[in-house]
PyMOL Python script that loads the backbone (N, CA, C, O; Angstrom):
from pymol import cmd

cmd.read_pdbstr("""\
ATOM      1  N   UNK A   1       0.851  -1.176   0.000  1.00  0.00           N
ATOM      2  CA  UNK A   1       0.000   0.000   0.000  1.00  0.00           C
ATOM      3  C   UNK A   1       0.896   1.238   0.000  1.00  0.00           C
ATOM      4  O   UNK A   1       1.933   1.266   0.663  1.00  0.00           O
ATOM      5  N   UNK A   2       0.498   2.221  -0.724  1.00  0.00           N
ATOM      6  CA  UNK A   2       1.304   3.428  -0.834  1.00  0.00           C
ATOM      7  C   UNK A   2       1.255   4.254   0.453  1.00  0.00           C
ATOM      8  O   UNK A   2       0.265   4.242   1.186  1.00  0.00           O
ATOM      9  N   UNK A   3       2.330   4.958   0.698  1.00  0.00           N
ATOM     10  CA  UNK A   3       2.418   5.826   1.867  1.00  0.00           C
ATOM     11  C   UNK A   3       1.381   6.942   1.792  1.00  0.00           C
ATOM     12  O   UNK A   3       0.827   7.353   2.811  1.00  0.00           O
ATOM     13  N   UNK A   4       1.124   7.428   0.582  1.00  0.00           N
ATOM     14  CA  UNK A   4       0.170   8.519   0.384  1.00  0.00           C
ATOM     15  C   UNK A   4      -1.243   8.110   0.795  1.00  0.00           C
ATOM     16  O   UNK A   4      -1.940   8.885   1.449  1.00  0.00           O
ATOM     17  N   UNK A   5      -1.673   6.911   0.423  1.00  0.00           N
ATOM     18  CA  UNK A   5      -3.031   6.472   0.750  1.00  0.00           C
ATOM     19  C   UNK A   5      -3.188   6.184   2.244  1.00  0.00           C
ATOM     20  O   UNK A   5      -4.268   6.389   2.798  1.00  0.00           O
ATOM     21  N   UNK A   6      -2.145   5.720   2.891  1.00  0.00           N
ATOM     22  CA  UNK A   6      -2.209   5.474   4.329  1.00  0.00           C
ATOM     23  C   UNK A   6      -2.421   6.791   5.079  1.00  0.00           C
ATOM     24  O   UNK A   6      -3.208   6.850   6.023  1.00  0.00           O
ATOM     25  N   UNK A   7      -1.725   7.833   4.663  1.00  0.00           N
ATOM     26  CA  UNK A   7      -1.886   9.133   5.309  1.00  0.00           C
ATOM     27  C   UNK A   7      -3.298   9.680   5.092  1.00  0.00           C
ATOM     28  O   UNK A   7      -3.871  10.287   5.998  1.00  0.00           O
ATOM     29  N   UNK A   8      -3.850   9.474   3.923  1.00  0.00           N
ATOM     30  CA  UNK A   8      -5.220   9.919   3.661  1.00  0.00           C
ATOM     31  C   UNK A   8      -6.200   9.186   4.569  1.00  0.00           C
ATOM     32  O   UNK A   8      -7.115   9.807   5.109  1.00  0.00           O
ATOM     33  N   UNK A   9      -6.027   7.882   4.746  1.00  0.00           N
ATOM     34  CA  UNK A   9      -6.908   7.098   5.622  1.00  0.00           C
ATOM     35  C   UNK A   9      -6.797   7.568   7.068  1.00  0.00           C
ATOM     36  O   UNK A   9      -7.807   7.668   7.763  1.00  0.00           O
ATOM     37  N   UNK A  10      -5.600   7.853   7.520  1.00  0.00           N
ATOM     38  CA  UNK A  10      -5.403   8.320   8.893  1.00  0.00           C
ATOM     39  C   UNK A  10      -6.059   9.679   9.094  1.00  0.00           C
ATOM     40  O   UNK A  10      -6.743   9.896  10.095  1.00  0.00           O
ATOM     41  N   UNK A  11      -5.859  10.590   8.157  1.00  0.00           N
ATOM     42  CA  UNK A  11      -6.476  11.914   8.269  1.00  0.00           C
ATOM     43  C   UNK A  11      -8.003  11.823   8.218  1.00  0.00           C
ATOM     44  O   UNK A  11      -8.689  12.536   8.951  1.00  0.00           O
ATOM     45  N   UNK A  12      -8.534  10.962   7.368  1.00  0.00           N
ATOM     46  CA  UNK A  12      -9.984  10.768   7.289  1.00  0.00           C
ATOM     47  C   UNK A  12     -10.538  10.220   8.605  1.00  0.00           C
ATOM     48  O   UNK A  12     -11.600  10.647   9.056  1.00  0.00           O
ATOM     49  N   UNK A  13      -9.827   9.282   9.216  1.00  0.00           N
ATOM     50  CA  UNK A  13     -10.257   8.733  10.499  1.00  0.00           C
ATOM     51  C   UNK A  13     -10.242   9.810  11.584  1.00  0.00           C
ATOM     52  O   UNK A  13     -11.141   9.852  12.423  1.00  0.00           O
ATOM     53  N   UNK A  14      -9.237  10.675  11.576  1.00  0.00           N
ATOM     54  CA  UNK A  14      -9.155  11.759  12.558  1.00  0.00           C
ATOM     55  C   UNK A  14     -10.325  12.722  12.385  1.00  0.00           C
ATOM     56  O   UNK A  14     -10.953  13.121  13.366  1.00  0.00           O
ATOM     57  N   UNK A  15     -10.615  13.092  11.157  1.00  0.00           N
ATOM     58  CA  UNK A  15     -11.707  14.034  10.893  1.00  0.00           C
ATOM     59  C   UNK A  15     -13.046  13.448  11.307  1.00  0.00           C
ATOM     60  O   UNK A  15     -13.841  14.133  11.950  1.00  0.00           O
ATOM     61  N   UNK A  16     -13.314  12.206  10.956  1.00  0.00           N
ATOM     62  CA  UNK A  16     -14.599  11.589  11.286  1.00  0.00           C
ATOM     63  C   UNK A  16     -14.753  11.420  12.792  1.00  0.00           C
ATOM     64  O   UNK A  16     -15.823  11.687  13.337  1.00  0.00           O
ATOM     65  N   UNK A  17     -13.702  10.983  13.465  1.00  0.00           N
ATOM     66  CA  UNK A  17     -13.768  10.808  14.917  1.00  0.00           C
ATOM     67  C   UNK A  17     -14.048  12.130  15.618  1.00  0.00           C
ATOM     68  O   UNK A  17     -14.888  12.192  16.515  1.00  0.00           O
ATOM     69  N   UNK A  18     -13.356  13.177  15.218  1.00  0.00           N
ATOM     70  CA  UNK A  18     -13.579  14.474  15.842  1.00  0.00           C
ATOM     71  C   UNK A  18     -14.937  15.051  15.481  1.00  0.00           C
ATOM     72  O   UNK A  18     -15.554  15.733  16.300  1.00  0.00           O
ATOM     73  N   UNK A  19     -15.408  14.793  14.286  1.00  0.00           N
ATOM     74  CA  UNK A  19     -16.732  15.263  13.880  1.00  0.00           C
ATOM     75  C   UNK A  19     -17.816  14.627  14.744  1.00  0.00           C
ATOM     76  O   UNK A  19     -18.773  15.296  15.134  1.00  0.00           O
ATOM     77  N   UNK A  20     -17.671  13.356  15.037  1.00  0.00           N
ATOM     78  CA  UNK A  20     -18.644  12.653  15.873  1.00  0.00           C
ATOM     79  C   UNK A  20     -18.638  13.226  17.294  1.00  0.00           C
ATOM     80  O   UNK A  20     -19.692  13.308  17.926  1.00  0.00           O
ATOM     81  N   UNK A  21     -17.494  13.614  17.794  1.00  0.00           N
ATOM     82  CA  UNK A  21     -17.403  14.129  19.156  1.00  0.00           C
ATOM     83  C   UNK A  21     -17.798  15.596  19.278  1.00  0.00           C
ATOM     84  O   UNK A  21     -18.334  16.009  20.306  1.00  0.00           O
ATOM     85  N   UNK A  22     -17.543  16.372  18.255  1.00  0.00           N
ATOM     86  CA  UNK A  22     -17.792  17.813  18.319  1.00  0.00           C
ATOM     87  C   UNK A  22     -19.229  18.160  17.964  1.00  0.00           C
ATOM     88  O   UNK A  22     -19.776  19.116  18.516  1.00  0.00           O
ATOM     89  N   UNK A  23     -19.854  17.424  17.069  1.00  0.00           N
ATOM     90  CA  UNK A  23     -21.202  17.745  16.598  1.00  0.00           C
ATOM     91  C   UNK A  23     -22.217  17.868  17.737  1.00  0.00           C
ATOM     92  O   UNK A  23     -22.963  18.848  17.751  1.00  0.00           O
ATOM     93  N   UNK A  24     -22.291  16.942  18.683  1.00  0.00           N
ATOM     94  CA  UNK A  24     -23.277  17.121  19.766  1.00  0.00           C
ATOM     95  C   UNK A  24     -23.031  18.379  20.602  1.00  0.00           C
ATOM     96  O   UNK A  24     -23.981  19.024  21.046  1.00  0.00           O
ATOM     97  N   UNK A  25     -21.770  18.725  20.816  1.00  0.00           N
ATOM     98  CA  UNK A  25     -21.491  19.931  21.600  1.00  0.00           C
ATOM     99  C   UNK A  25     -21.914  21.193  20.866  1.00  0.00           C
ATOM    100  O   UNK A  25     -22.290  22.181  21.496  1.00  0.00           O
ATOM    101  N   UNK A  26     -21.855  21.169  19.548  1.00  0.00           N
ATOM    102  CA  UNK A  26     -22.255  22.328  18.761  1.00  0.00           C
ATOM    103  C   UNK A  26     -23.770  22.421  18.673  1.00  0.00           C
ATOM    104  O   UNK A  26     -24.329  23.516  18.734  1.00  0.00           O
ATOM    105  N   UNK A  27     -24.439  21.278  18.529  1.00  0.00           N
ATOM    106  CA  UNK A  27     -25.886  21.273  18.331  1.00  0.00           C
ATOM    107  C   UNK A  27     -26.687  21.452  19.618  1.00  0.00           C
ATOM    108  O   UNK A  27     -27.782  22.014  19.593  1.00  0.00           O
ATOM    109  N   UNK A  28     -26.154  20.981  20.734  1.00  0.00           N
ATOM    110  CA  UNK A  28     -26.881  21.053  22.004  1.00  0.00           C
ATOM    111  C   UNK A  28     -26.350  22.232  22.794  1.00  0.00           C
ATOM    112  O   UNK A  28     -25.218  22.216  23.278  1.00  0.00           O
ATOM    113  N   UNK A  29     -27.173  23.240  22.916  1.00  0.00           N
ATOM    114  CA  UNK A  29     -26.785  24.417  23.695  1.00  0.00           C
ATOM    115  C   UNK A  29     -27.729  24.526  24.894  1.00  0.00           C
ATOM    116  O   UNK A  29     -28.948  24.453  24.733  1.00  0.00           O
ATOM    117  N   UNK A  30     -27.194  24.693  26.045  1.00  0.00           N
ATOM    118  CA  UNK A  30     -28.013  24.811  27.237  1.00  0.00           C
ATOM    119  C   UNK A  30     -28.224  23.461  27.909  1.00  0.00           C
ATOM    120  O   UNK A  30     -27.582  22.467  27.570  1.00  0.00           O
ATOM    121  N   UNK A  31     -29.135  23.456  28.863  1.00  0.00           N
ATOM    122  CA  UNK A  31     -29.402  22.262  29.654  1.00  0.00           C
ATOM    123  C   UNK A  31     -30.354  21.329  28.923  1.00  0.00           C
ATOM    124  O   UNK A  31     -31.259  21.773  28.218  1.00  0.00           O
ATOM    125  N   UNK A  32     -30.140  20.032  29.100  1.00  0.00           N
ATOM    126  CA  UNK A  32     -31.022  19.032  28.505  1.00  0.00           C
ATOM    127  C   UNK A  32     -32.245  18.842  29.397  1.00  0.00           C
ATOM    128  O   UNK A  32     -32.113  18.642  30.605  1.00  0.00           O
ATOM    129  N   UNK A  33     -33.431  18.904  28.803  1.00  0.00           N
ATOM    130  CA  UNK A  33     -34.659  18.739  29.573  1.00  0.00           C
ATOM    131  C   UNK A  33     -35.329  17.390  29.330  1.00  0.00           C
ATOM    132  O   UNK A  33     -36.236  17.008  30.071  1.00  0.00           O
ATOM    133  N   UNK A  34     -34.895  16.671  28.308  1.00  0.00           N
ATOM    134  CA  UNK A  34     -35.481  15.386  27.997  1.00  0.00           C
ATOM    135  C   UNK A  34     -35.016  14.360  29.033  1.00  0.00           C
ATOM    136  O   UNK A  34     -33.818  14.155  29.227  1.00  0.00           O
ATOM    137  N   UNK A  35     -35.979  13.723  29.689  1.00  0.00           N
ATOM    138  CA  UNK A  35     -35.674  12.786  30.766  1.00  0.00           C
ATOM    139  C   UNK A  35     -34.895  11.580  30.257  1.00  0.00           C
ATOM    140  O   UNK A  35     -33.966  11.116  30.917  1.00  0.00           O
ATOM    141  N   UNK A  36     -35.269  11.072  29.087  1.00  0.00           N
ATOM    142  CA  UNK A  36     -34.603   9.892  28.533  1.00  0.00           C
ATOM    143  C   UNK A  36     -33.136  10.187  28.217  1.00  0.00           C
ATOM    144  O   UNK A  36     -32.254   9.402  28.565  1.00  0.00           O
ATOM    145  N   UNK A  37     -32.880  11.302  27.567  1.00  0.00           N
ATOM    146  CA  UNK A  37     -31.501  11.653  27.191  1.00  0.00           C
ATOM    147  C   UNK A  37     -30.647  11.875  28.431  1.00  0.00           C
ATOM    148  O   UNK A  37     -29.502  11.427  28.486  1.00  0.00           O
ATOM    149  N   UNK A  38     -31.195  12.561  29.421  1.00  0.00           N
ATOM    150  CA  UNK A  38     -30.435  12.807  30.651  1.00  0.00           C
ATOM    151  C   UNK A  38     -30.122  11.497  31.368  1.00  0.00           C
ATOM    152  O   UNK A  38     -29.002  11.306  31.841  1.00  0.00           O
ATOM    153  N   UNK A  39     -31.098  10.595  31.455  1.00  0.00           N
ATOM    154  CA  UNK A  39     -30.860   9.306  32.097  1.00  0.00           C
ATOM    155  C   UNK A  39     -29.861   8.473  31.303  1.00  0.00           C
ATOM    156  O   UNK A  39     -28.997   7.806  31.873  1.00  0.00           O
ATOM    157  N   UNK A  40     -29.989   8.520  29.992  1.00  0.00           N
ATOM    158  CA  UNK A  40     -29.067   7.772  29.136  1.00  0.00           C
ATOM    159  C   UNK A  40     -27.631   8.233  29.379  1.00  0.00           C
ATOM    160  O   UNK A  40     -26.733   7.408  29.551  1.00  0.00           O
ATOM    161  N   UNK A  41     -27.418   9.529  29.393  1.00  0.00           N
ATOM    162  CA  UNK A  41     -26.078  10.058  29.597  1.00  0.00           C
ATOM    163  C   UNK A  41     -25.570   9.818  31.015  1.00  0.00           C
ATOM    164  O   UNK A  41     -24.360   9.791  31.241  1.00  0.00           O
ATOM    165  N   UNK A  42     -26.476   9.643  31.966  1.00  0.00           N
ATOM    166  CA  UNK A  42     -26.075   9.384  33.346  1.00  0.00           C
ATOM    167  C   UNK A  42     -25.666   7.918  33.547  1.00  0.00           C
ATOM    168  O   UNK A  42     -24.646   7.640  34.178  1.00  0.00           O
ATOM    169  N   UNK A  43     -26.465   6.978  33.008  1.00  0.00           N
ATOM    170  CA  UNK A  43     -26.241   5.565  33.287  1.00  0.00           C
ATOM    171  C   UNK A  43     -25.269   4.869  32.343  1.00  0.00           C
ATOM    172  O   UNK A  43     -24.726   3.825  32.704  1.00  0.00           O
ATOM    173  N   UNK A  44     -25.033   5.397  31.168  1.00  0.00           N
ATOM    174  CA  UNK A  44     -24.180   4.722  30.189  1.00  0.00           C
ATOM    175  C   UNK A  44     -22.767   4.452  30.702  1.00  0.00           C
ATOM    176  O   UNK A  44     -22.269   3.345  30.499  1.00  0.00           O
ATOM    177  N   UNK A  45     -22.098   5.397  31.351  1.00  0.00           N
ATOM    178  CA  UNK A  45     -20.742   5.073  31.814  1.00  0.00           C
ATOM    179  C   UNK A  45     -20.707   3.891  32.782  1.00  0.00           C
ATOM    180  O   UNK A  45     -19.803   3.059  32.712  1.00  0.00           O
ATOM    181  N   UNK A  46     -21.679   3.813  33.677  1.00  0.00           N
ATOM    182  CA  UNK A  46     -21.688   2.710  34.647  1.00  0.00           C
ATOM    183  C   UNK A  46     -21.982   1.377  33.963  1.00  0.00           C
ATOM    184  O   UNK A  46     -21.308   0.382  34.228  1.00  0.00           O
ATOM    185  N   UNK A  47     -22.965   1.355  33.100  1.00  0.00           N
ATOM    186  CA  UNK A  47     -23.293   0.124  32.381  1.00  0.00           C
ATOM    187  C   UNK A  47     -22.134  -0.288  31.480  1.00  0.00           C
ATOM    188  O   UNK A  47     -21.839  -1.477  31.359  1.00  0.00           O
ATOM    189  N   UNK A  48     -21.469   0.690  30.841  1.00  0.00           N
ATOM    190  CA  UNK A  48     -20.336   0.379  29.972  1.00  0.00           C
ATOM    191  C   UNK A  48     -19.175  -0.201  30.738  1.00  0.00           C
ATOM    192  O   UNK A  48     -18.496  -1.102  30.246  1.00  0.00           O
ATOM    193  N   UNK A  49     -18.930   0.302  31.944  1.00  0.00           N
ATOM    194  CA  UNK A  49     -17.821  -0.218  32.759  1.00  0.00           C
ATOM    195  C   UNK A  49     -18.093  -1.657  33.172  1.00  0.00           C
ATOM    196  O   UNK A  49     -17.204  -2.506  33.101  1.00  0.00           O
ATOM    197  N   UNK A  50     -19.306  -1.929  33.600  1.00  0.00           N
ATOM    198  CA  UNK A  50     -19.653  -3.289  34.031  1.00  0.00           C
ATOM    199  C   UNK A  50     -19.570  -4.263  32.863  1.00  0.00           C
ATOM    200  O   UNK A  50     -19.019  -5.355  33.000  1.00  0.00           O
ATOM    201  N   UNK A  51     -20.117  -3.869  31.712  1.00  0.00           N
ATOM    202  CA  UNK A  51     -20.090  -4.756  30.546  1.00  0.00           C
ATOM    203  C   UNK A  51     -18.656  -4.955  30.056  1.00  0.00           C
ATOM    204  O   UNK A  51     -18.284  -6.063  29.669  1.00  0.00           O
ATOM    205  N   UNK A  52     -17.862  -3.910  30.068  1.00  0.00           N
ATOM    206  CA  UNK A  52     -16.475  -4.024  29.621  1.00  0.00           C
ATOM    207  C   UNK A  52     -15.648  -4.864  30.597  1.00  0.00           C
ATOM    208  O   UNK A  52     -14.680  -5.509  30.196  1.00  0.00           O
ATOM    209  N   UNK A  53     -16.025  -4.855  31.859  1.00  0.00           N
ATOM    210  CA  UNK A  53     -15.325  -5.667  32.857  1.00  0.00           C
ATOM    211  C   UNK A  53     -15.380  -7.156  32.493  1.00  0.00           C
ATOM    212  O   UNK A  53     -14.449  -7.910  32.776  1.00  0.00           O
ATOM    213  N   UNK A  54     -16.483  -7.561  31.862  1.00  0.00           N
ATOM    214  CA  UNK A  54     -16.643  -8.950  31.436  1.00  0.00           C
ATOM    215  C   UNK A  54     -16.058  -9.186  30.043  1.00  0.00           C
ATOM    216  O   UNK A  54     -16.339 -10.208  29.416  1.00  0.00           O
ATOM    217  N   UNK A  55     -15.250  -8.249  29.563  1.00  0.00           N
ATOM    218  CA  UNK A  55     -14.517  -8.340  28.303  1.00  0.00           C
ATOM    219  C   UNK A  55     -15.425  -8.531  27.088  1.00  0.00           C
ATOM    220  O   UNK A  55     -15.119  -9.307  26.183  1.00  0.00           O
ATOM    221  N   UNK A  56     -16.533  -7.816  27.087  1.00  0.00           N
ATOM    222  CA  UNK A  56     -17.406  -7.837  25.932  1.00  0.00           C
ATOM    223  C   UNK A  56     -16.894  -6.839  24.900  1.00  0.00           C
ATOM    224  O   UNK A  56     -16.150  -5.918  25.235  1.00  0.00           O
ATOM    225  N   UNK A  57     -17.291  -7.022  23.657  1.00  0.00           N
ATOM    226  CA  UNK A  57     -16.866  -6.131  22.588  1.00  0.00           C
ATOM    227  C   UNK A  57     -17.603  -4.802  22.628  1.00  0.00           C
ATOM    228  O   UNK A  57     -18.451  -4.573  23.490  1.00  0.00           O
ATOM    229  N   UNK A  58     -17.271  -3.937  21.691  1.00  0.00           N
ATOM    230  CA  UNK A  58     -17.845  -2.601  21.656  1.00  0.00           C
ATOM    231  C   UNK A  58     -19.348  -2.629  21.387  1.00  0.00           C
ATOM    232  O   UNK A  58     -20.111  -1.928  22.053  1.00  0.00           O
ATOM    233  N   UNK A  59     -19.775  -3.432  20.419  1.00  0.00           N
ATOM    234  CA  UNK A  59     -21.204  -3.482  20.094  1.00  0.00           C
ATOM    235  C   UNK A  59     -22.038  -4.054  21.239  1.00  0.00           C
ATOM    236  O   UNK A  59     -23.067  -3.466  21.572  1.00  0.00           O
ATOM    237  N   UNK A  60     -21.648  -5.178  21.860  1.00  0.00           N
ATOM    238  CA  UNK A  60     -22.429  -5.658  23.011  1.00  0.00           C
ATOM    239  C   UNK A  60     -22.477  -4.666  24.171  1.00  0.00           C
ATOM    240  O   UNK A  60     -23.506  -4.543  24.835  1.00  0.00           O
ATOM    241  N   UNK A  61     -21.377  -3.958  24.419  1.00  0.00           N
ATOM    242  CA  UNK A  61     -21.375  -2.961  25.487  1.00  0.00           C
ATOM    243  C   UNK A  61     -22.371  -1.848  25.175  1.00  0.00           C
ATOM    244  O   UNK A  61     -23.122  -1.423  26.053  1.00  0.00           O
ATOM    245  N   UNK A  62     -22.381  -1.374  23.931  1.00  0.00           N
ATOM    246  CA  UNK A  62     -23.322  -0.318  23.543  1.00  0.00           C
ATOM    247  C   UNK A  62     -24.764  -0.808  23.630  1.00  0.00           C
ATOM    248  O   UNK A  62     -25.638  -0.078  24.097  1.00  0.00           O
ATOM    249  N   UNK A  63     -25.018  -2.038  23.184  1.00  0.00           N
ATOM    250  CA  UNK A  63     -26.375  -2.592  23.245  1.00  0.00           C
ATOM    251  C   UNK A  63     -26.838  -2.766  24.682  1.00  0.00           C
ATOM    252  O   UNK A  63     -27.983  -2.449  25.006  1.00  0.00           O
ATOM    253  N   UNK A  64     -25.967  -3.265  25.543  1.00  0.00           N
ATOM    254  CA  UNK A  64     -26.314  -3.456  26.951  1.00  0.00           C
ATOM    255  C   UNK A  64     -26.603  -2.101  27.604  1.00  0.00           C
ATOM    256  O   UNK A  64     -27.542  -1.981  28.391  1.00  0.00           O
ATOM    257  N   UNK A  65     -25.806  -1.090  27.282  1.00  0.00           N
ATOM    258  CA  UNK A  65     -26.041   0.254  27.827  1.00  0.00           C
ATOM    259  C   UNK A  65     -27.433   0.761  27.438  1.00  0.00           C
ATOM    260  O   UNK A  65     -28.161   1.302  28.270  1.00  0.00           O
ATOM    261  N   UNK A  66     -27.789   0.583  26.175  1.00  0.00           N
ATOM    262  CA  UNK A  66     -29.094   1.060  25.717  1.00  0.00           C
ATOM    263  C   UNK A  66     -30.237   0.312  26.411  1.00  0.00           C
ATOM    264  O   UNK A  66     -31.223   0.931  26.810  1.00  0.00           O
ATOM    265  N   UNK A  67     -30.116  -0.988  26.557  1.00  0.00           N
ATOM    266  CA  UNK A  67     -31.162  -1.785  27.204  1.00  0.00           C
ATOM    267  C   UNK A  67     -31.303  -1.408  28.675  1.00  0.00           C
ATOM    268  O   UNK A  67     -32.421  -1.250  29.166  1.00  0.00           O
ATOM    269  N   UNK A  68     -30.195  -1.264  29.379  1.00  0.00           N
ATOM    270  CA  UNK A  68     -30.254  -0.925  30.804  1.00  0.00           C
ATOM    271  C   UNK A  68     -30.880   0.444  31.005  1.00  0.00           C
ATOM    272  O   UNK A  68     -31.707   0.616  31.902  1.00  0.00           O
ATOM    273  N   UNK A  69     -30.508   1.412  30.198  1.00  0.00           N
ATOM    274  CA  UNK A  69     -31.076   2.746  30.334  1.00  0.00           C
ATOM    275  C   UNK A  69     -32.574   2.715  30.022  1.00  0.00           C
ATOM    276  O   UNK A  69     -33.371   3.356  30.708  1.00  0.00           O
ATOM    277  N   UNK A  70     -32.947   1.972  28.993  1.00  0.00           N
ATOM    278  CA  UNK A  70     -34.371   1.871  28.636  1.00  0.00           C
ATOM    279  C   UNK A  70     -35.178   1.244  29.771  1.00  0.00           C
ATOM    280  O   UNK A  70     -36.298   1.676  30.042  1.00  0.00           O
ATOM    281  N   UNK A  71     -34.622   0.233  30.435  1.00  0.00           N
ATOM    282  CA  UNK A  71     -35.334  -0.433  31.532  1.00  0.00           C
ATOM    283  C   UNK A  71     -35.401   0.427  32.790  1.00  0.00           C
ATOM    284  O   UNK A  71     -36.365   0.326  33.550  1.00  0.00           O
ATOM    285  N   UNK A  72     -34.403   1.266  33.024  1.00  0.00           N
ATOM    286  CA  UNK A  72     -34.370   2.079  34.231  1.00  0.00           C
ATOM    287  C   UNK A  72     -35.233   3.323  34.157  1.00  0.00           C
ATOM    288  O   UNK A  72     -35.541   3.924  35.186  1.00  0.00           O
ATOM    289  N   UNK A  73     -35.621   3.711  32.972  1.00  0.00           N
ATOM    290  CA  UNK A  73     -36.411   4.949  32.851  1.00  0.00           C
ATOM    291  C   UNK A  73     -37.870   4.656  33.060  1.00  0.00           C
ATOM    292  O   UNK A  73     -38.698   5.565  32.998  1.00  0.00           O
TER     293      UNK A  73
END
""", "prot")
cmd.dss("prot")
cmd.show_as("cartoon", "prot")
cmd.util.cbc("prot")
cmd.orient("prot")
């Protein structure tokens, strides 16, 4: 593989990753009033830590987080 194409892939990955992280901060201004979103953002780190402790992959951890938050609300 050429050195030029590898650099393009790396730069594209950097841009997409930062776009995913920055977009919510730009779009959401002020306090969140939606109960579901607030609960989701509160419980996800705890559910993710527990699921990751059992060495589950990224997709199962995300799915478990969504299910736990849905059940707790």
